[in-house]
C-alpha positions in Angstrom: -119.4 55.8 -184.5 -117.8 56.5 -181.1 -118.7 53.4 -179.2 -117.5 54.8 -175.9 -120.3 57.3 -176.1 -122.9 54.5 -176.4 -121.2 52.6 -173.6 -121.2 55.7 -171.4 -124.9 56.4 -172.2 -125.8 52.8 -171.4 -123.8 52.9 -168.2 -125.6 56.1 -167.0 -129.0 54.6 -167.7 -128.3 51.3 -166.0 -126.2 52.8 -163.2 -129.2 54.6 -161.8 -131.9 52.1 -162.6 -132.4 51.1 -159.0 -132.5 54.7 -157.6 -136.3 55.1 -158.1 -136.9 51.8 -156.3 -134.6 52.7 -153.4 -136.3 56.1 -153.1 -139.7 54.4 -153.1 -138.6 52.0 -150.4 -137.2 54.9 -148.3 -140.3 57.1 -148.7 -142.9 54.4 -148.1 -140.9 52.5 -145.5 -142.2 49.4 -147.3 -140.5 46.6 -149.1 -143.6 44.5 -149.6 -143.4 44.4 -153.4 -139.6 44.0 -153.5 -138.0 40.7 -154.3 -134.9 40.0 -152.2 -133.7 37.2 -154.4 -133.8 39.6 -157.4 -131.8 42.2 -155.4 -129.2 39.6 -154.3 -128.9 38.0 -157.8 -128.5 41.4 -159.5 -125.9 42.4 -156.9 -123.8 39.3 -157.5 -124.0 39.9 -161.3 -123.0 43.5 -160.9 -120.1 42.5 -158.7 -118.9 40.0 -161.3 -119.1 42.8 -163.9 -116.9 44.9 -161.7 -114.3 42.1 -161.6 -114.6 41.7 -165.4 -114.1 45.4 -165.9 -111.1 45.4 -163.7 -109.7 42.4 -165.7 -110.3 44.4 -169.0 -109.1 47.6 -167.4 -112.3 49.2 -168.7 -113.0 52.4 -166.6 -116.6 52.6 -167.9 -117.5 49.1 -166.9 -115.9 49.4 -163.5 -117.3 52.7 -162.5 -120.8 52.1 -163.8 -121.1 48.8 -162.0 -119.4 50.1 -158.8 -122.1 52.9 -158.6 -124.8 50.3 -159.4 -123.4 48.0 -156.7 -123.4 50.8 -154.1 -127.0 51.6 -154.9 -128.0 48.0 -154.6 -126.2 47.7 -151.3 -128.3 50.7 -150.1 -131.5 49.0 -151.5 -130.6 45.7 -149.7 -130.0 47.6 -146.5 -133.4 49.3 -146.8 -134.9 45.9 -147.5 -133.6 44.4 -144.3 -134.4 47.6 -142.3 -138.0 47.8 -143.4 -138.7 44.1 -143.7 -137.7 43.6 -140.1 -139.7 46.6 -138.9 -142.8 45.5 -140.8 -142.4 41.9 -139.5 -142.2 43.1 -135.9 -145.4 45.2 -136.1 
């Protein structure tokens, strides 16, 4: 079996796992049901995966986690944007 195909498929699925949540946050302008500690913890974990992928020189690990990290940074930004707005109201 070609394990890079399985790795690529896994990377695609996990890479975009937070996109639906980020879209929901953007559309509803609400982060009421979103856990910031979870976003932060996951971001740190993904960042460590990026470092690990760089160490292994594994393109799939690096790119997949880099995209995931960017999406998480967007989600964290939306969290702070909408959390502050909802707190002020």
